[in-house]
ChimeraX commands (.cxc) that place a marker at each C-alpha (Angstrom):
marker #1 position 0.00,0.00,0.00 radius 0.5
marker #1 position 1.39,3.38,-0.97 radius 0.5
marker #1 position 0.77,6.18,1.51 radius 0.5
marker #1 position 0.45,9.70,0.15 radius 0.5
marker #1 position 1.24,12.51,2.56 radius 0.5
marker #1 position 0.63,15.75,0.70 radius 0.5
marker #1 position -1.11,18.02,3.16 radius 0.5
marker #1 position -0.83,21.65,2.08 radius 0.5
marker #1 position -3.27,23.97,3.89 radius 0.5
marker #1 position -4.41,27.19,2.23 radius 0.5
marker #1 position -2.22,29.18,4.64 radius 0.5
marker #1 position 0.92,27.80,3.00 radius 0.5
marker #1 position 2.17,30.21,0.31 radius 0.5
marker #1 position 2.76,27.36,-2.12 radius 0.5
marker #1 position 5.83,26.20,-3.99 radius 0.5
marker #1 position 8.38,28.69,-5.20 radius 0.5
marker #1 position 7.18,31.61,-3.06 radius 0.5
marker #1 position 9.81,31.74,-0.34 radius 0.5
marker #1 position 10.98,29.72,2.64 radius 0.5
marker #1 position 8.83,27.19,4.44 radius 0.5
marker #1 position 8.02,28.09,8.03 radius 0.5
marker #1 position 9.00,25.33,10.45 radius 0.5
marker #1 position 7.90,25.69,14.06 radius 0.5
marker #1 position 9.50,24.30,17.17 radius 0.5
marker #1 position 8.23,24.07,20.71 radius 0.5
marker #1 position 8.68,22.03,23.88 radius 0.5
marker #1 position 6.17,19.31,24.65 radius 0.5
marker #1 position 6.40,20.27,28.34 radius 0.5
marker #1 position 7.42,23.53,29.97 radius 0.5
marker #1 position 8.67,22.15,33.31 radius 0.5
marker #1 position 12.40,22.92,33.43 radius 0.5
marker #1 position 12.17,24.28,29.90 radius 0.5
marker #1 position 14.90,26.87,30.45 radius 0.5
marker #1 position 17.61,24.19,30.21 radius 0.5
marker #1 position 16.66,23.44,26.58 radius 0.5
marker #1 position 18.35,25.86,24.19 radius 0.5
marker #1 position 16.56,26.97,21.01 radius 0.5
marker #1 position 17.61,25.21,17.79 radius 0.5
marker #1 position 20.60,26.91,16.13 radius 0.5
marker #1 position 21.08,27.07,12.38 radius 0.5
marker #1 position 24.32,25.37,11.38 radius 0.5
marker #1 position 26.39,27.84,9.44 radius 0.5
marker #1 position 30.00,28.73,8.68 radius 0.5
marker #1 position 29.31,32.18,7.21 radius 0.5
marker #1 position 30.92,33.73,10.30 radius 0.5
marker #1 position 34.20,31.94,9.57 radius 0.5
marker #1 position 37.05,33.33,7.46 radius 0.5
marker #1 position 35.61,34.44,4.11 radius 0.5
marker #1 position 38.43,36.68,2.90 radius 0.5
marker #1 position 39.44,34.36,0.09 radius 0.5
marker #1 position 37.07,34.14,-2.85 radius 0.5
marker #1 position 37.45,30.36,-2.93 radius 0.5
marker #1 position 36.83,29.89,0.79 radius 0.5
marker #1 position 34.45,27.05,1.64 radius 0.5
marker #1 position 32.48,29.59,3.68 radius 0.5
marker #1 position 31.53,31.26,0.38 radius 0.5
marker #1 position 30.62,28.06,-1.48 radius 0.5
marker #1 position 26.90,28.07,-2.43 radius 0.5
marker #1 position 26.72,24.29,-2.07 radius 0.5
marker #1 position 28.11,24.45,1.48 radius 0.5
marker #1 position 25.82,27.32,2.43 radius 0.5
marker #1 position 22.79,25.53,0.99 radius 0.5
marker #1 position 23.60,22.34,2.89 radius 0.5
marker #1 position 24.17,24.13,6.20 radius 0.5
marker #1 position 20.99,26.18,5.84 radius 0.5
marker #1 position 18.88,23.02,6.17 radius 0.5
marker #1 position 20.43,21.78,9.41 radius 0.5
marker #1 position 19.74,23.01,12.93 radius 0.5
marker #1 position 21.80,22.12,15.98 radius 0.5
marker #1 position 20.35,20.81,19.24 radius 0.5
marker #1 position 22.68,21.09,22.24 radius 0.5
marker #1 position 22.87,18.77,25.23 radius 0.5
marker #1 position 20.66,20.22,28.01 radius 0.5
marker #1 position 22.67,18.88,30.98 radius 0.5
marker #1 position 25.90,17.09,31.85 radius 0.5
marker #1 position 25.99,13.37,31.10 radius 0.5
marker #1 position 28.78,11.24,32.58 radius 0.5
marker #1 position 27.69,7.63,32.81 radius 0.5
marker #1 position 29.18,4.17,32.67 radius 0.5
marker #1 position 27.62,0.88,31.61 radius 0.5
marker #1 position 27.15,-1.84,34.19 radius 0.5
marker #1 position 25.03,-4.89,35.04 radius 0.5
marker #1 position 23.26,-5.60,38.29 radius 0.5
marker #1 position 23.53,-8.81,40.33 radius 0.5
marker #1 position 20.99,-10.46,38.01 radius 0.5
marker #1 position 22.87,-9.45,34.87 radius 0.5
marker #1 position 20.41,-6.78,33.80 radius 0.5
marker #1 position 22.00,-3.74,32.09 radius 0.5
marker #1 position 22.07,-0.47,33.98 radius 0.5
marker #1 position 23.77,2.93,34.06 radius 0.5
marker #1 position 26.12,4.34,36.68 radius 0.5
marker #1 position 26.39,8.08,37.26 radius 0.5
marker #1 position 30.17,8.46,37.23 radius 0.5
marker #1 position 30.06,12.02,38.60 radius 0.5
marker #1 position 28.55,10.79,41.86 radius 0.5
marker #1 position 27.83,13.52,44.42 radius 0.5
marker #1 position 29.58,16.04,42.16 radius 0.5
marker #1 position 26.98,15.55,39.42 radius 0.5
marker #1 position 25.16,18.71,38.35 radius 0.5
marker #1 position 21.99,16.67,37.82 radius 0.5
marker #1 position 20.37,14.52,40.48 radius 0.5
marker #1 position 20.63,10.81,39.81 radius 0.5
marker #1 position 16.86,10.38,40.07 radius 0.5
marker #1 position 16.27,13.07,37.45 radius 0.5
marker #1 position 18.94,11.65,35.15 radius 0.5
marker #1 position 17.25,8.26,35.42 radius 0.5
marker #1 position 13.94,9.80,34.33 radius 0.5
marker #1 position 15.50,11.14,31.13 radius 0.5
marker #1 position 18.25,8.65,30.20 radius 0.5
marker #1 position 17.86,4.88,30.23 radius 0.5
marker #1 position 19.14,1.66,28.69 radius 0.5
marker #1 position 16.73,0.10,26.22 radius 0.5
marker #1 position 15.65,-3.47,26.95 radius 0.5
marker #1 position 18.43,-5.80,25.81 radius 0.5
marker #1 position 16.01,-7.72,23.57 radius 0.5
marker #1 position 15.60,-4.53,21.52 radius 0.5
marker #1 position 19.31,-3.84,20.89 radius 0.5
marker #1 position 20.12,-3.81,17.18 radius 0.5
marker #1 position 23.56,-5.43,17.69 radius 0.5
marker #1 position 24.41,-8.13,20.20 radius 0.5
marker #1 position 26.56,-6.75,23.00 radius 0.5
marker #1 position 25.98,-3.13,21.90 radius 0.5
marker #1 position 23.73,-1.38,24.43 radius 0.5
marker #1 position 21.22,1.16,23.17 radius 0.5
marker #1 position 20.52,4.27,25.23 radius 0.5
marker #1 position 17.62,6.66,24.85 radius 0.5
marker #1 position 17.45,10.25,26.08 radius 0.5
marker #1 position 13.93,11.67,26.25 radius 0.5
marker #1 position 13.71,15.25,25.00 radius 0.5
marker #1 position 10.77,17.67,24.73 radius 0.5
marker #1 position 11.69,19.17,21.32 radius 0.5
marker #1 position 8.81,19.07,18.83 radius 0.5
marker #1 position 9.07,20.31,15.23 radius 0.5
marker #1 position 5.99,20.96,13.11 radius 0.5
marker #1 position 4.96,22.47,9.81 radius 0.5
marker #1 position 1.87,23.35,7.78 radius 0.5
marker #1 position 3.50,22.30,4.48 radius 0.5
marker #1 position 4.92,18.93,3.42 radius 0.5
marker #1 position 8.33,18.75,5.14 radius 0.5
marker #1 position 10.35,15.77,6.29 radius 0.5
marker #1 position 12.65,15.97,9.32 radius 0.5
marker #1 position 15.82,13.88,9.57 radius 0.5
marker #1 position 17.61,13.49,12.90 radius 0.5
marker #1 position 21.34,12.86,12.44 radius 0.5
marker #1 position 24.61,13.08,14.35 radius 0.5
marker #1 position 26.31,16.54,14.51 radius 0.5
marker #1 position 28.80,15.65,11.79 radius 0.5
marker #1 position 29.88,19.23,11.02 radius 0.5
marker #1 position 31.06,19.88,14.59 radius 0.5
marker #1 position 34.48,18.72,15.73 radius 0.5
marker #1 position 34.52,16.48,18.79 radius 0.5
marker #1 position 37.95,16.39,20.51 radius 0.5
marker #1 position 36.91,13.32,22.51 radius 0.5
marker #1 position 34.81,11.08,20.25 radius 0.5
marker #1 position 31.85,9.29,21.78 radius 0.5
marker #1 position 32.27,5.52,22.38 radius 0.5
marker #1 position 29.53,4.70,19.92 radius 0.5
marker #1 position 27.21,6.05,17.27 radius 0.5
marker #1 position 24.05,8.13,17.19 radius 0.5
marker #1 position 21.08,7.02,15.12 radius 0.5
marker #1 position 17.97,8.97,14.36 radius 0.5
marker #1 position 15.12,8.79,11.90 radius 0.5
marker #1 position 13.10,10.55,9.22 radius 0.5
marker #1 position 9.40,11.44,9.31 radius 0.5
marker #1 position 6.95,14.13,8.05 radius 0.5
marker #1 position 6.45,16.89,10.61 radius 0.5
marker #1 position 3.33,18.23,8.90 radius 0.5
marker #1 position 1.51,15.01,9.81 radius 0.5
marker #1 position 3.52,13.32,12.57 radius 0.5
marker #1 position 5.05,15.91,14.94 radius 0.5
marker #1 position 6.31,14.24,18.11 radius 0.5
marker #1 position 8.90,14.79,20.85 radius 0.5
marker #1 position 12.35,13.70,19.73 radius 0.5
marker #1 position 14.40,10.95,21.34 radius 0.5
marker #1 position 18.21,10.91,21.25 radius 0.5
marker #1 position 19.34,7.31,20.66 radius 0.5
marker #1 position 22.89,6.06,21.12 radius 0.5
marker #1 position 24.50,2.69,20.40 radius 0.5
marker #1 position 27.33,2.08,22.88 radius 0.5
marker #1 position 29.87,0.12,20.80 radius 0.5
marker #1 position 32.54,0.42,23.50 radius 0.5
marker #1 position 30.55,0.06,26.74 radius 0.5
marker #1 position 33.76,-0.30,28.74 radius 0.5
marker #1 position 34.38,3.40,28.06 radius 0.5
marker #1 position 32.38,6.17,29.78 radius 0.5
marker #1 position 29.81,8.22,27.89 radius 0.5
marker #1 position 30.50,11.86,28.66 radius 0.5
marker #1 position 28.71,14.83,27.12 radius 0.5
marker #1 position 28.79,18.28,28.71 radius 0.5
marker #1 position 25.88,20.67,28.84 radius 0.5
marker #1 position 25.97,22.81,25.70 radius 0.5
marker #1 position 27.87,20.27,23.60 radius 0.5
marker #1 position 26.38,19.40,20.19 radius 0.5
marker #1 position 23.93,16.53,20.65 radius 0.5
marker #1 position 22.44,16.10,17.17 radius 0.5
marker #1 position 21.18,17.92,14.06 radius 0.5
marker #1 position 17.71,18.13,12.63 radius 0.5
marker #1 position 17.64,18.54,8.86 radius 0.5
marker #1 position 14.62,19.47,6.74 radius 0.5
marker #1 position 13.59,18.37,3.27 radius 0.5
marker #1 position 11.19,20.78,1.58 radius 0.5
marker #1 position 9.04,20.45,-1.53 radius 0.5
marker #1 position 10.17,21.71,-3.94 radius 0.5
marker #1 position 13.70,21.12,-2.74 radius 0.5
marker #1 position 14.96,24.64,-3.45 radius 0.5
marker #1 position 12.68,26.21,-0.80 radius 0.5
marker #1 position 14.51,27.40,2.27 radius 0.5
marker #1 position 13.58,26.94,5.93 radius 0.5
marker #1 position 12.52,29.71,8.32 radius 0.5
marker #1 position 12.52,28.53,11.94 radius 0.5
marker #1 position 10.10,30.07,14.46 radius 0.5
marker #1 position 9.09,29.22,18.00 radius 0.5
marker #1 position 5.51,27.94,17.94 radius 0.5
marker #1 position 2.75,28.35,20.48 radius 0.5
marker #1 position 1.43,25.28,22.26 radius 0.5
marker #1 position -2.13,26.02,21.21 radius 0.5
marker #1 position -4.95,23.82,22.58 radius 0.5
marker #1 position -5.41,22.35,19.10 radius 0.5
marker #1 position -1.70,21.46,18.85 radius 0.5
marker #1 position -1.58,19.95,22.36 radius 0.5
marker #1 position -4.64,17.82,21.59 radius 0.5
marker #1 position -3.10,16.61,18.32 radius 0.5
marker #1 position 0.22,15.76,19.99 radius 0.5
marker #1 position -1.61,13.73,22.62 radius 0.5
marker #1 position -3.50,11.94,19.87 radius 0.5
marker #1 position -0.35,10.59,18.20 radius 0.5
marker #1 position 2.28,10.62,20.97 radius 0.5
marker #1 position 1.57,7.20,22.44 radius 0.5
marker #1 position 0.95,5.30,19.21 radius 0.5
marker #1 position 4.42,3.75,19.14 radius 0.5
marker #1 position 3.67,1.91,22.38 radius 0.5
marker #1 position 0.72,0.05,20.90 radius 0.5
marker #1 position 1.47,-0.67,17.24 radius 0.5
marker #1 position 4.44,-1.37,15.00 radius 0.5
marker #1 position 5.02,0.45,11.73 radius 0.5
marker #1 position 3.47,3.73,12.89 radius 0.5
marker #1 position 3.93,5.16,9.37 radius 0.5
marker #1 position 0.75,3.24,8.53 radius 0.5
marker #1 position -1.11,5.68,10.78 radius 0.5
marker #1 position -0.19,8.78,8.77 radius 0.5
marker #1 position -3.45,8.84,6.82 radius 0.5
marker #1 position -5.50,8.47,9.98 radius 0.5
marker #1 position -3.50,11.24,11.66 radius 0.5
marker #1 position -3.90,13.51,8.63 radius 0.5
marker #1 position -7.67,13.12,8.83 radius 0.5
marker #1 position -7.63,14.36,12.45 radius 0.5
marker #1 position -5.06,17.10,11.94 radius 0.5
marker #1 position -6.08,20.68,12.78 radius 0.5
marker #1 position -5.91,23.15,9.91 radius 0.5
marker #1 position -3.00,25.06,11.46 radius 0.5
marker #1 position -0.16,23.65,13.56 radius 0.5
marker #1 position 2.31,26.54,13.48 radius 0.5
marker #1 position 1.28,29.68,15.34 radius 0.5
marker #1 position 4.41,31.76,15.98 radius 0.5
marker #1 position 5.07,32.99,19.51 radius 0.5
marker #1 position 4.67,36.76,19.75 radius 0.5
marker #1 position 7.59,38.17,21.73 radius 0.5
marker #1 position 7.25,41.59,23.31 radius 0.5
marker #1 position 10.18,43.90,22.67 radius 0.5
marker #1 position 12.04,45.26,25.67 radius 0.5
marker #1 position 10.70,48.48,27.06 radius 0.5
marker #1 position 7.08,47.77,26.04 radius 0.5
marker link #1:1,2 radius 0.2
marker link #1:2,3 radius 0.2
marker link #1:3,4 radius 0.2
marker link #1:4,5 radius 0.2
marker link #1:5,6 radius 0.2
marker link #1:6,7 radius 0.2
marker link #1:7,8 radius 0.2
marker link #1:8,9 radius 0.2
marker link #1:9,10 radius 0.2
marker link #1:10,11 radius 0.2
marker link #1:11,12 radius 0.2
marker link #1:12,13 radius 0.2
marker link #1:13,14 radius 0.2
marker link #1:14,15 radius 0.2
marker link #1:15,16 radius 0.2
marker link #1:16,17 radius 0.2
marker link #1:17,18 radius 0.2
marker link #1:18,19 radius 0.2
marker link #1:19,20 radius 0.2
marker link #1:20,21 radius 0.2
marker link #1:21,22 radius 0.2
marker link #1:22,23 radius 0.2
marker link #1:23,24 radius 0.2
marker link #1:24,25 radius 0.2
marker link #1:25,26 radius 0.2
marker link #1:26,27 radius 0.2
marker link #1:27,28 radius 0.2
marker link #1:28,29 radius 0.2
marker link #1:29,30 radius 0.2
marker link #1:30,31 radius 0.2
marker link #1:31,32 radius 0.2
marker link #1:32,33 radius 0.2
marker link #1:33,34 radius 0.2
marker link #1:34,35 radius 0.2
marker link #1:35,36 radius 0.2
marker link #1:36,37 radius 0.2
marker link #1:37,38 radius 0.2
marker link #1:38,39 radius 0.2
marker link #1:39,40 radius 0.2
marker link #1:40,41 radius 0.2
marker link #1:41,42 radius 0.2
marker link #1:42,43 radius 0.2
marker link #1:43,44 radius 0.2
marker link #1:44,45 radius 0.2
marker link #1:45,46 radius 0.2
marker link #1:46,47 radius 0.2
marker link #1:47,48 radius 0.2
marker link #1:48,49 radius 0.2
marker link #1:49,50 radius 0.2
marker link #1:50,51 radius 0.2
marker link #1:51,52 radius 0.2
marker link #1:52,53 radius 0.2
marker link #1:53,54 radius 0.2
marker link #1:54,55 radius 0.2
marker link #1:55,56 radius 0.2
marker link #1:56,57 radius 0.2
marker link #1:57,58 radius 0.2
marker link #1:58,59 radius 0.2
marker link #1:59,60 radius 0.2
marker link #1:60,61 radius 0.2
marker link #1:61,62 radius 0.2
marker link #1:62,63 radius 0.2
marker link #1:63,64 radius 0.2
marker link #1:64,65 radius 0.2
marker link #1:65,66 radius 0.2
marker link #1:66,67 radius 0.2
marker link #1:67,68 radius 0.2
marker link #1:68,69 radius 0.2
marker link #1:69,70 radius 0.2
marker link #1:70,71 radius 0.2
marker link #1:71,72 radius 0.2
marker link #1:72,73 radius 0.2
marker link #1:73,74 radius 0.2
marker link #1:74,75 radius 0.2
marker link #1:75,76 radius 0.2
marker link #1:76,77 radius 0.2
marker link #1:77,78 radius 0.2
marker link #1:78,79 radius 0.2
marker link #1:79,80 radius 0.2
marker link #1:80,81 radius 0.2
marker link #1:81,82 radius 0.2
marker link #1:82,83 radius 0.2
marker link #1:83,84 radius 0.2
marker link #1:84,85 radius 0.2
marker link #1:85,86 radius 0.2
marker link #1:86,87 radius 0.2
marker link #1:87,88 radius 0.2
marker link #1:88,89 radius 0.2
marker link #1:89,90 radius 0.2
marker link #1:90,91 radius 0.2
marker link #1:91,92 radius 0.2
marker link #1:92,93 radius 0.2
marker link #1:93,94 radius 0.2
marker link #1:94,95 radius 0.2
marker link #1:95,96 radius 0.2
marker link #1:96,97 radius 0.2
marker link #1:97,98 radius 0.2
marker link #1:98,99 radius 0.2
marker link #1:99,100 radius 0.2
marker link #1:100,101 radius 0.2
marker link #1:101,102 radius 0.2
marker link #1:102,103 radius 0.2
marker link #1:103,104 radius 0.2
marker link #1:104,105 radius 0.2
marker link #1:105,106 radius 0.2
marker link #1:106,107 radius 0.2
marker link #1:107,108 radius 0.2
marker link #1:108,109 radius 0.2
marker link #1:109,110 radius 0.2
marker link #1:110,111 radius 0.2
marker link #1:111,112 radius 0.2
marker link #1:112,113 radius 0.2
marker link #1:113,114 radius 0.2
marker link #1:114,115 radius 0.2
marker link #1:115,116 radius 0.2
marker link #1:116,117 radius 0.2
marker link #1:117,118 radius 0.2
marker link #1:118,119 radius 0.2
marker link #1:119,120 radius 0.2
marker link #1:120,121 radius 0.2
marker link #1:121,122 radius 0.2
marker link #1:122,123 radius 0.2
marker link #1:123,124 radius 0.2
marker link #1:124,125 radius 0.2
marker link #1:125,126 radius 0.2
marker link #1:126,127 radius 0.2
marker link #1:127,128 radius 0.2
marker link #1:128,129 radius 0.2
marker link #1:129,130 radius 0.2
marker link #1:130,131 radius 0.2
marker link #1:131,132 radius 0.2
marker link #1:132,133 radius 0.2
marker link #1:133,134 radius 0.2
marker link #1:134,135 radius 0.2
marker link #1:135,136 radius 0.2
marker link #1:136,137 radius 0.2
marker link #1:137,138 radius 0.2
marker link #1:138,139 radius 0.2
marker link #1:139,140 radius 0.2
marker link #1:140,141 radius 0.2
marker link #1:141,142 radius 0.2
marker link #1:142,143 radius 0.2
marker link #1:143,144 radius 0.2
marker link #1:144,145 radius 0.2
marker link #1:145,146 radius 0.2
marker link #1:146,147 radius 0.2
marker link #1:147,148 radius 0.2
marker link #1:148,149 radius 0.2
marker link #1:149,150 radius 0.2
marker link #1:150,151 radius 0.2
marker link #1:151,152 radius 0.2
marker link #1:152,153 radius 0.2
marker link #1:153,154 radius 0.2
marker link #1:154,155 radius 0.2
marker link #1:155,156 radius 0.2
marker link #1:156,157 radius 0.2
marker link #1:157,158 radius 0.2
marker link #1:158,159 radius 0.2
marker link #1:159,160 radius 0.2
marker link #1:160,161 radius 0.2
marker link #1:161,162 radius 0.2
marker link #1:162,163 radius 0.2
marker link #1:163,164 radius 0.2
marker link #1:164,165 radius 0.2
marker link #1:165,166 radius 0.2
marker link #1:166,167 radius 0.2
marker link #1:167,168 radius 0.2
marker link #1:168,169 radius 0.2
marker link #1:169,170 radius 0.2
marker link #1:170,171 radius 0.2
marker link #1:171,172 radius 0.2
marker link #1:172,173 radius 0.2
marker link #1:173,174 radius 0.2
marker link #1:174,175 radius 0.2
marker link #1:175,176 radius 0.2
marker link #1:176,177 radius 0.2
marker link #1:177,178 radius 0.2
marker link #1:178,179 radius 0.2
marker link #1:179,180 radius 0.2
marker link #1:180,181 radius 0.2
marker link #1:181,182 radius 0.2
marker link #1:182,183 radius 0.2
marker link #1:183,184 radius 0.2
marker link #1:184,185 radius 0.2
marker link #1:185,186 radius 0.2
marker link #1:186,187 radius 0.2
marker link #1:187,188 radius 0.2
marker link #1:188,189 radius 0.2
marker link #1:189,190 radius 0.2
marker link #1:190,191 radius 0.2
marker link #1:191,192 radius 0.2
marker link #1:192,193 radius 0.2
marker link #1:193,194 radius 0.2
marker link #1:194,195 radius 0.2
marker link #1:195,196 radius 0.2
marker link #1:196,197 radius 0.2
marker link #1:197,198 radius 0.2
marker link #1:198,199 radius 0.2
marker link #1:199,200 radius 0.2
marker link #1:200,201 radius 0.2
marker link #1:201,202 radius 0.2
marker link #1:202,203 radius 0.2
marker link #1:203,204 radius 0.2
marker link #1:204,205 radius 0.2
marker link #1:205,206 radius 0.2
marker link #1:206,207 radius 0.2
marker link #1:207,208 radius 0.2
marker link #1:208,209 radius 0.2
marker link #1:209,210 radius 0.2
marker link #1:210,211 radius 0.2
marker link #1:211,212 radius 0.2
marker link #1:212,213 radius 0.2
marker link #1:213,214 radius 0.2
marker link #1:214,215 radius 0.2
marker link #1:215,216 radius 0.2
marker link #1:216,217 radius 0.2
marker link #1:217,218 radius 0.2
marker link #1:218,219 radius 0.2
marker link #1:219,220 radius 0.2
marker link #1:220,221 radius 0.2
marker link #1:221,222 radius 0.2
marker link #1:222,223 radius 0.2
marker link #1:223,224 radius 0.2
marker link #1:224,225 radius 0.2
marker link #1:225,226 radius 0.2
marker link #1:226,227 radius 0.2
marker link #1:227,228 radius 0.2
marker link #1:228,229 radius 0.2
marker link #1:229,230 radius 0.2
marker link #1:230,231 radius 0.2
marker link #1:231,232 radius 0.2
marker link #1:232,233 radius 0.2
marker link #1:233,234 radius 0.2
marker link #1:234,235 radius 0.2
marker link #1:235,236 radius 0.2
marker link #1:236,237 radius 0.2
marker link #1:237,238 radius 0.2
marker link #1:238,239 radius 0.2
marker link #1:239,240 radius 0.2
marker link #1:240,241 radius 0.2
marker link #1:241,242 radius 0.2
marker link #1:242,243 radius 0.2
marker link #1:243,244 radius 0.2
marker link #1:244,245 radius 0.2
marker link #1:245,246 radius 0.2
marker link #1:246,247 radius 0.2
marker link #1:247,248 radius 0.2
marker link #1:248,249 radius 0.2
marker link #1:249,250 radius 0.2
marker link #1:250,251 radius 0.2
marker link #1:251,252 radius 0.2
marker link #1:252,253 radius 0.2
marker link #1:253,254 radius 0.2
marker link #1:254,255 radius 0.2
marker link #1:255,256 radius 0.2
marker link #1:256,257 radius 0.2
marker link #1:257,258 radius 0.2
marker link #1:258,259 radius 0.2
marker link #1:259,260 radius 0.2
marker link #1:260,261 radius 0.2
marker link #1:261,262 radius 0.2
view
């Protein structure tokens, strides 16, 4: 069965008329100040004195313009271990010096059930995040590792993400990590690059304009409608048509910020 996802509300300006507006918001506001806004990946601020500098290359600029950086919201310094029954678990290596309480870290970061690991002996971790991206035009989001940022101390494993249409299936993102060297600690500092989100527009030459979106009652209701589907069915892409039928006309309502002094 071929699934067609081509939702384009009247509010969208249509192809070829400027950038597509992509909204972002947090699925929950509790502790929201620790989550930095998405940052466009760009090297235009680097050395551009030479005419042949990569910072001037249209291909480089076009690629970077479609990626946005998400930074790590808190310090992570954990080791892999097994309990007395052999079940996998995490150890907070920072101990009492940790900036985040162990109970709170455990609420956000956990080891996936060993039966669900993609590779034998390679633990999978998941970090729950409240970032939600949405759009009122057909746009696919891809979550990938921050490959354009240099990491002086490489992680002991690999990041894997996914790709889905944010005009039909907006949902909170999950950072997933495969720990290929579990004997080494996993350490990421607050503010370090965690992953990129990239956007595919239609047509492909349309740019992306990122705005903070309001958590309108209609959006909150729609997020609740689709958020738990993965716990009950496999192949959630088969639910796109059903979700599209229940989708409100508008998902992205930009946040109105008051200027200082008003």
